[in-house]
C-alpha positions as CSV (number, residue, x, y, z in Angstrom):
1,M,126.3,-162.9,5.3
2,D,122.8,-163.4,6.8
3,D,124.3,-164.0,10.3
4,I,125.2,-160.3,10.7
5,T,121.8,-158.8,9.9
6,P,119.9,-159.5,13.2
7,K,122.7,-157.8,15.2
8,L,122.9,-154.9,12.8
9,L,119.1,-154.4,12.6
10,N,118.9,-154.4,16.4
11,A,121.6,-151.8,16.7
12,I,119.9,-149.6,14.1
13,K,116.6,-149.9,15.9
14,N,118.1,-148.9,19.2
15,T,119.9,-145.9,17.8
16,Y,116.8,-144.9,15.9
17,E,114.6,-145.0,19.0
18,K,117.2,-143.2,21.0
19,E,117.5,-140.4,18.5
20,I,113.7,-140.0,18.5
21,S,113.3,-140.0,22.2
22,S,116.0,-137.2,22.6
23,N,114.6,-135.0,19.7
24,Q,112.8,-132.0,21.2
25,L,111.2,-130.9,18.0
26,I,109.6,-134.3,17.5
27,K,108.2,-134.1,21.1
28,E,106.8,-130.6,20.4
29,I,105.1,-131.6,17.1
30,T,103.7,-134.8,18.6
31,S,102.1,-132.7,21.4
32,K,100.6,-130.4,18.8
33,I,99.2,-133.4,16.9
34,K,97.6,-134.8,20.0
35,K,95.9,-131.4,20.8
36,G,94.6,-131.1,17.2
37,N,96.7,-128.0,16.5
38,A,99.2,-129.4,13.9
39,D,99.1,-128.9,10.1
40,Y,101.0,-130.3,7.2
41,E,103.9,-127.9,7.6
42,D,104.3,-129.4,11.1
43,M,104.1,-132.9,9.5
44,L,106.9,-132.0,7.0
45,K,109.1,-131.0,9.9
46,Y,108.2,-134.1,11.8
47,S,108.9,-136.4,8.8
48,K,112.2,-134.6,8.2
49,E,113.3,-135.2,11.8
50,L,112.2,-138.9,11.6
51,G,114.1,-139.3,8.4
52,T,117.2,-137.7,10.0
53,C,116.9,-140.0,12.9
54,L,116.8,-143.0,10.6
55,S,119.8,-141.7,8.6
56,K,121.8,-141.3,11.8
57,A,120.9,-144.8,12.9
58,F,122.4,-146.2,9.7
59,Q,125.3,-143.9,9.7
60,E,126.3,-144.9,13.2
61,N,126.0,-148.6,12.7
62,I,126.8,-149.3,9.1
63,S,130.2,-148.9,7.4
64,D,132.5,-150.7,5.0
65,E,134.2,-152.3,7.9
66,V,131.1,-154.1,9.2
67,L,129.9,-155.3,5.8
68,P,131.3,-158.3,3.9
69,D,133.6,-157.1,1.1
70,S,132.6,-153.5,2.1
71,K,129.2,-154.1,0.2
72,M,125.7,-154.0,1.4
73,Y,124.5,-157.0,-0.5
74,Y,120.8,-157.2,-1.6
75,N,119.7,-159.6,1.1
76,I,121.4,-157.5,3.8
77,A,120.0,-154.3,2.4
78,K,116.5,-155.7,2.3
79,S,116.7,-157.1,5.8
80,L,117.9,-153.8,7.2
81,I,116.2,-151.1,5.1
82,E,112.7,-152.6,4.6
83,P,111.7,-153.0,8.2
84,M,113.1,-149.6,9.1
85,C,111.3,-147.9,6.2
86,K,108.1,-149.6,7.2
87,E,108.5,-148.4,10.8
88,N,109.2,-144.9,9.7
89,H,106.2,-145.0,7.4
90,K,103.9,-146.3,10.1
91,A,104.7,-143.4,12.5
92,I,104.5,-140.7,9.9
93,A,101.3,-142.1,8.2
94,S,99.4,-142.4,11.4
95,H,100.2,-138.8,12.4
96,C,99.3,-137.5,8.9
97,A,95.9,-139.1,9.2
98,A,95.4,-137.5,12.6
99,V,96.4,-134.1,11.2
100,Q,94.1,-134.5,8.2
101,T,91.2,-135.5,10.4
102,S,91.7,-132.4,12.5
103,L,91.9,-130.1,9.4
104,N,88.7,-131.7,8.1
105,Q,86.9,-131.1,11.4
106,K,87.9,-127.5,11.5
107,A,86.6,-127.1,7.9
108,K,83.3,-128.8,8.9
109,I,84.0,-131.7,6.6
110,G,82.7,-135.0,7.9
111,I,85.4,-137.2,6.4
112,K,88.1,-138.9,8.5
113,G,91.7,-138.5,7.4
114,I,93.2,-141.6,5.7
115,K,96.7,-143.0,6.1
116,P,98.9,-142.8,3.0
117,T,99.6,-146.1,1.4
118,Y,103.0,-147.7,2.0
119,K,104.9,-147.5,-1.3
120,Q,106.9,-150.7,-1.6
121,E,108.5,-149.5,-4.9
122,K,110.1,-146.6,-3.1
123,T,111.8,-148.8,-0.6
124,D,112.8,-151.3,-3.3
125,G,114.4,-148.4,-5.2
126,I,116.5,-147.5,-2.1
127,I,117.5,-151.1,-1.6
128,N,118.5,-151.6,-5.2
129,Y,120.5,-148.4,-5.3
130,I,122.7,-149.2,-2.3
131,S,123.0,-152.9,-3.0
132,N,124.4,-152.2,-6.5
133,A,127.3,-150.1,-5.1
134,N,130.8,-151.6,-5.4
135,K,131.5,-150.3,-2.0
136,Y,128.9,-149.0,0.6
137,S,130.9,-145.9,1.3
138,E,130.8,-144.8,-2.4
139,R,127.0,-144.3,-2.1
140,E,126.6,-143.8,1.6
141,K,125.9,-140.1,1.5
142,S,123.2,-140.2,-1.2
143,F,121.8,-143.4,0.4
144,L,121.3,-141.6,3.7
145,Q,119.8,-138.6,1.9
146,S,117.3,-140.9,0.2
147,L,116.1,-142.2,3.6
148,S,115.3,-138.6,4.6
149,T,113.7,-137.7,1.2
150,N,111.6,-140.9,1.4
151,A,110.3,-139.9,4.8
152,K,109.2,-136.5,3.6
153,S,107.5,-138.0,0.5
154,I,105.2,-139.9,2.9
155,V,103.6,-136.5,3.8
156,D,103.3,-135.7,0.1
157,D,101.5,-139.0,-0.4
158,S,99.1,-138.1,2.4
159,V,98.3,-134.8,0.9
160,K,97.6,-136.4,-2.5
161,E,95.6,-139.4,-1.2
162,N,93.4,-137.3,1.1
163,A,92.8,-134.6,-1.6
164,D,91.9,-137.5,-4.0
165,L,89.3,-138.8,-1.5
166,H,87.8,-135.4,-1.1
167,F,87.8,-134.8,-4.9
168,K,86.0,-138.1,-5.4
169,S,83.5,-137.1,-2.7
170,G,82.5,-134.1,-4.8
171,L,84.7,-131.4,-3.2
172,S,87.1,-129.1,-5.0
173,P,90.4,-129.4,-3.2
174,K,93.3,-127.2,-3.9
175,I,97.0,-128.2,-3.5
176,I,99.4,-125.6,-2.3
177,R,103.2,-126.0,-2.8
178,R,105.4,-123.5,-1.1
179,T,109.2,-123.1,-1.2
180,S,111.2,-123.1,1.9
181,G,114.3,-120.9,2.2
182,K,116.7,-120.7,-0.8
183,T,115.5,-123.1,-3.5
184,C,116.4,-124.2,-7.0
185,K,114.6,-123.0,-10.1
186,W,112.7,-126.3,-10.5
187,C,111.1,-125.8,-7.1
188,Q,110.5,-122.1,-7.6
189,N,108.6,-122.9,-10.8
190,L,106.4,-125.4,-9.0
191,A,105.4,-123.1,-6.2
192,G,101.8,-122.1,-6.3
193,V,98.1,-123.0,-5.8
194,Y,96.6,-125.8,-7.9
195,D,93.2,-127.3,-8.5
196,Y,93.7,-131.0,-7.5
197,A,91.9,-132.0,-10.8
198,D,94.8,-130.5,-12.7
199,V,97.6,-132.2,-10.8
200,S,96.0,-135.5,-10.0
201,N,97.7,-137.5,-12.7
202,T,100.3,-140.1,-11.4
203,R,103.7,-138.8,-10.5
204,N,102.8,-135.1,-11.2
205,D,105.8,-132.9,-10.5
206,V,103.8,-131.0,-7.8
207,F,104.1,-134.0,-5.5
208,R,107.7,-134.8,-6.3
209,R,110.8,-133.7,-4.5
210,H,114.5,-134.0,-5.0
211,A,117.2,-134.8,-2.4
212,N,117.4,-132.2,0.4
213,C,114.1,-130.6,-0.9
214,D,112.2,-128.9,1.9
215,C,109.2,-127.6,-0.1
216,V,105.9,-127.7,1.7
217,V,103.1,-129.5,-0.2
218,V,99.7,-128.9,1.5
219,Y,96.1,-129.8,1.2
220,D,94.2,-127.6,3.6
221,P,90.4,-127.9,3.3
222,S,89.8,-124.9,5.5
223,D,87.8,-121.7,4.7
224,G,90.7,-119.8,3.2
225,S,91.9,-118.1,6.3
226,K,95.5,-119.3,6.0
227,K,98.2,-117.5,4.1
228,V,99.6,-118.9,0.9
229,Q,102.1,-117.8,-1.8
230,D,100.5,-116.3,-4.9
231,V,101.8,-118.2,-8.0
232,W,102.1,-115.0,-10.0
233,S,103.4,-112.2,-7.9
234,K,105.1,-114.5,-5.3
235,K,103.6,-112.3,-2.6
236,I,102.1,-113.8,0.5
237,I,98.3,-113.4,0.2
238,Y,95.2,-115.0,1.7
239,K,93.6,-117.9,-0.1
240,K,90.2,-116.2,-0.1
241,D,91.7,-113.2,-2.0
242,I,92.6,-115.5,-4.9
243,V,88.9,-115.9,-5.7
244,L,88.4,-112.1,-5.5
245,N,91.2,-111.3,-8.0
246,S,89.4,-113.0,-10.8
247,D,90.7,-110.6,-13.4
248,K,94.3,-111.7,-12.8
249,M,96.3,-114.8,-13.6
250,G,95.0,-117.8,-11.6
251,R,96.1,-121.3,-10.8
252,K,99.2,-122.9,-12.2
253,T,98.6,-125.6,-14.8
254,I,101.2,-128.0,-16.3
255,F,100.7,-129.2,-19.8
256,D,102.5,-132.2,-21.3
257,I,103.3,-130.6,-24.6
258,D,104.1,-132.9,-27.6
259,T,104.1,-130.9,-30.8
260,R,106.1,-131.3,-34.0
261,K,109.1,-129.5,-32.6
262,S,108.6,-129.4,-28.8
263,K,108.1,-132.1,-26.2
264,G,108.1,-131.9,-22.4
265,H,106.4,-130.1,-19.5
266,L,105.1,-126.6,-20.0
267,I,104.2,-124.5,-17.0
268,T,101.4,-122.0,-17.5
269,Y,98.8,-120.0,-15.6
270,K,95.1,-119.9,-16.1
271,N,94.0,-116.5,-17.4
272,D,90.9,-116.0,-15.3
273,K,89.5,-113.4,-17.7
274,Y,88.6,-116.2,-20.1
275,K,87.1,-119.7,-19.8
276,N,89.9,-121.7,-21.5
277,I,93.0,-119.6,-22.0
278,Y,96.3,-120.3,-20.3
279,C,99.4,-118.2,-20.4
280,Q,103.1,-118.9,-19.8
281,T,103.8,-115.3,-18.9
282,N,101.8,-112.2,-17.8
283,T,103.4,-109.9,-20.4
284,K,101.4,-107.3,-22.3
285,N,101.9,-109.4,-25.4
286,A,100.3,-112.4,-23.7
287,Q,97.3,-110.4,-22.4
288,K,96.7,-108.8,-25.8
289,M,97.0,-112.2,-27.5
290,S,94.6,-113.7,-25.0
291,E,92.0,-111.0,-25.7
292,L,92.3,-111.4,-29.5
293,L,92.1,-115.2,-29.4
294,D,89.0,-115.0,-27.1
295,K,87.2,-112.9,-29.7
296,M,88.4,-114.8,-32.8
297,I,87.9,-118.3,-31.4
298,N,85.6,-118.4,-28.4
299,Q,83.2,-115.5,-29.3
300,S,83.1,-116.0,-33.1
301,K,82.6,-119.8,-32.8
302,Q,83.9,-120.1,-36.4
303,Y,86.3,-122.9,-35.6
304,G,84.1,-124.8,-33.2
305,D,85.0,-125.6,-29.6
306,V,88.7,-125.6,-28.6
307,S,89.4,-127.2,-25.2
308,K,92.4,-125.2,-24.2
309,I,94.2,-122.2,-25.8
310,I,97.8,-122.0,-24.5
311,V,99.7,-118.8,-25.1
312,V,103.4,-119.4,-24.8
313,K,106.8,-117.9,-25.6
314,N,108.0,-118.8,-29.1
315,K,111.2,-120.2,-27.6
316,A,109.2,-122.7,-25.4
317,L,107.0,-123.7,-28.3
318,Q,109.9,-123.8,-30.8
319,G,107.4,-122.7,-33.5
320,I,104.7,-120.1,-34.2
321,A,101.7,-122.3,-33.4
322,S,100.5,-125.9,-33.1
323,Y,97.3,-127.8,-32.9
324,D,97.0,-130.9,-30.7
325,H,94.3,-132.9,-32.3
326,V,94.3,-135.6,-29.5
327,K,93.5,-133.1,-26.7
328,N,91.9,-130.4,-29.0
329,N,94.4,-127.8,-27.7
330,L,95.9,-124.8,-29.5
331,Y,99.4,-123.6,-28.7
332,I,100.4,-120.2,-30.1
333,S,103.3,-117.8,-29.6
334,E,102.5,-114.7,-27.7
335,E,105.1,-112.7,-29.7
336,L,102.9,-112.9,-32.9
337,I,100.7,-110.1,-31.5
338,N,103.7,-107.7,-32.1
339,P,103.8,-106.8,-35.8
340,L,107.6,-106.5,-35.8
341,K,108.0,-109.9,-34.0
342,F,105.5,-111.4,-36.4
343,S,107.6,-110.4,-39.4
344,S,110.7,-111.9,-37.9
345,L,109.1,-115.2,-36.8
346,V,106.9,-115.9,-39.9
347,D,108.8,-116.6,-43.1
348,R,106.3,-115.5,-45.7
349,T,108.3,-117.2,-48.4
350,Y,107.8,-120.5,-46.6
351,F,104.2,-120.1,-45.3
352,P,101.2,-118.4,-46.9
353,S,100.2,-117.0,-43.6
354,M,100.4,-113.2,-43.4
355,T,98.4,-112.4,-40.2
356,I,97.3,-114.0,-37.0
357,E,93.9,-114.8,-38.6
358,D,95.8,-116.7,-41.3
359,I,97.6,-118.7,-38.6
360,L,94.3,-119.6,-37.0
361,N,92.8,-120.5,-40.4
362,H,95.8,-122.8,-40.8
363,E,95.8,-124.5,-37.3
364,L,92.1,-124.5,-36.6
365,G,90.4,-124.0,-40.0
366,G,92.9,-126.4,-41.5
367,H,94.4,-128.9,-39.1
368,K,91.5,-129.0,-36.6
369,R,88.9,-129.2,-39.3
370,H,90.9,-131.9,-41.0
371,W,91.1,-134.0,-37.9
372,D,87.5,-133.5,-37.0
373,A,86.6,-134.8,-40.5
374,I,88.9,-137.8,-40.0
375,K,87.3,-138.6,-36.6
376,R,83.8,-138.5,-38.2
377,Y,85.0,-140.9,-40.9
378,Q,86.5,-143.2,-38.3
379,K,83.3,-143.2,-36.3
380,K,81.1,-144.0,-39.4
381,Y,83.2,-147.0,-40.5
382,G,84.5,-148.2,-37.1
383,I,88.2,-148.3,-38.2
384,S,91.5,-147.0,-36.8
385,I,92.3,-143.3,-36.9
386,D,95.3,-144.0,-39.2
387,R,93.2,-146.0,-41.7
388,A,90.4,-143.4,-41.6
389,K,92.9,-140.7,-42.5
390,E,94.4,-142.7,-45.3
391,E,91.0,-143.5,-46.9
392,L,89.7,-140.0,-46.5
393,E,92.7,-138.5,-48.2
394,E,93.1,-141.2,-50.9
395,K,91.6,-139.2,-53.8
396,L,93.5,-136.0,-52.9
397,R,96.8,-137.9,-52.5
398,K,96.5,-139.6,-55.9
399,Y,95.9,-136.3,-57.6
400,V,98.7,-134.5,-55.9
401,V,101.2,-137.3,-56.5
402,N,100.2,-137.4,-60.2
403,Q,100.7,-133.6,-60.5
404,K,104.1,-133.8,-58.8
405,N,105.2,-136.5,-61.2
406,S,104.5,-134.2,-64.1
407,D,105.8,-131.0,-62.4
408,I,108.2,-131.5,-59.5
409,L,107.5,-127.9,-58.3
410,Y,103.7,-128.3,-58.4
411,V,103.1,-128.1,-54.6
412,K,105.6,-125.2,-54.2
413,R,104.0,-123.4,-57.0
414,Y,100.4,-123.9,-56.1
415,V,100.5,-124.2,-52.3
416,S,103.7,-123.5,-50.3
417,R,107.3,-124.6,-49.7
418,K,106.3,-125.9,-46.3
419,A,103.5,-128.1,-47.8
420,D,106.0,-129.5,-50.3
421,D,108.6,-130.2,-47.5
422,K,106.1,-132.2,-45.4
423,L,105.0,-134.1,-48.4
424,E,108.5,-135.0,-49.4
425,K,109.9,-135.8,-46.0
426,A,106.9,-137.4,-44.3
427,S,104.5,-138.1,-47.1
428,S,102.0,-136.0,-45.2
429,L,99.2,-133.9,-46.8
430,N,98.4,-132.1,-43.5
431,E,100.3,-128.9,-44.3
432,L,99.0,-128.9,-47.9
433,I,95.4,-129.1,-46.7
434,A,95.9,-126.4,-44.0
435,D,97.7,-124.0,-46.4
436,V,95.1,-124.5,-49.2
437,N,92.5,-123.3,-46.6
438,V,94.6,-120.3,-45.8
439,L,95.0,-119.4,-49.5
440,Y,91.2,-119.8,-50.0
441,K,90.5,-117.4,-47.1
442,Q,93.0,-114.9,-48.7
443,G,91.3,-115.3,-52.1
444,K,94.6,-116.6,-53.6
445,I,93.6,-120.1,-54.8
446,K,95.6,-120.9,-57.9
447,E,94.0,-124.2,-58.9
448,E,90.3,-124.7,-58.4
449,F,90.4,-128.5,-58.8
450,L,92.9,-128.9,-56.0
451,Y,90.9,-126.6,-53.8
452,N,87.7,-128.7,-54.4
453,L,89.5,-132.0,-53.5
454,V,90.8,-130.4,-50.3
455,M,87.3,-129.2,-49.4
456,E,85.9,-132.7,-50.0
457,V,88.2,-133.8,-47.2
458,L,87.6,-130.9,-44.8
459,N,83.8,-130.9,-45.3
460,Y,83.3,-134.7,-44.9
461,D,80.2,-134.9,-42.7
462,G,79.8,-138.7,-42.3
């Protein structure tokens, strides 16, 4: 099988070079790059054309008929695909570096553009995909598409790596993702302007693209003179105007939500009226809720510092509110600001909460305060967080378990149905502690000794 690869590779290279030399758009963009007039949008077009040339080179020279058993075995795939992907990467990467250098110079930034790193794992993924096909023709179409998509991803890598260099150099780069033509909902949701710090994590969706995706991902360090698409209105505006409109929704931020009922990516927008509030929508409910939360949390300081306050649709959260003790973030449903919606969402026979203030006393006055105490206990004794929680709650747990052994309805009667459910199903005291705090704030404590034990936990100061 190895005997056929040199001949096939040579044929693929010849076709590839022929396609490039006859491509007028490639010639035009190459000329713009040499003159220092190209940008990342040009580079995306360039990479797309190079990817198409590579796809055509394989399409014209590879078929079931020329492959043994109609299969592109792994050793054949590696011998043909890897050198061509490396050649494709070399051409695109060098031009990306030249374009970034030019953009930096225009922005008066004395940093030379860097070439994006060759991603061996991407090539390996393509090789494994096609070599595992029973017949080459069964995966030919998607394989050829993957060559084109991989070429465009080189430009995305350049954007990310150059922005990362600037970020580490003390600059504040912004990433711009724009849709191109008719796009899917996934791409529409990702369109916008982002602070690089918010999307710098590995494999962030902003830098990802699916097959046939022509979205433009840009890092332009210029002075804001170029047009971009506003993430909120979807209107084309100037980047400098984004700063001026500080009373409106700002940059898009993606949260990896992991609550009791919801897990996944949550797309929100920074509410620029406030230091730490993010909203999923720009509805009146979201704006009213943001204003109220800023007063009750940020201004009053009664719950301590909360890193992020995320106002979302109840459907997305799949619950009314949730506190993330790892990241110190509060998620809360925007619909709660509407009294009629509140009544339909909050089952007052299940929770003791009757108002938004009660919900904050539950999530922050209860859960946050509880976890803050656990962390203080952990720090003092140098033990795991789980052990710290267990030891801090030990006295309270013994009492509650003894009371339930005498009266099976004890927790339902003195605290809430939800607290009882969580104790029964997960052996957790979290809801009991939070709901006791709510009842205390409401002046409805039914058992003083239980309240005192809960306060011992919440008020632990190390």
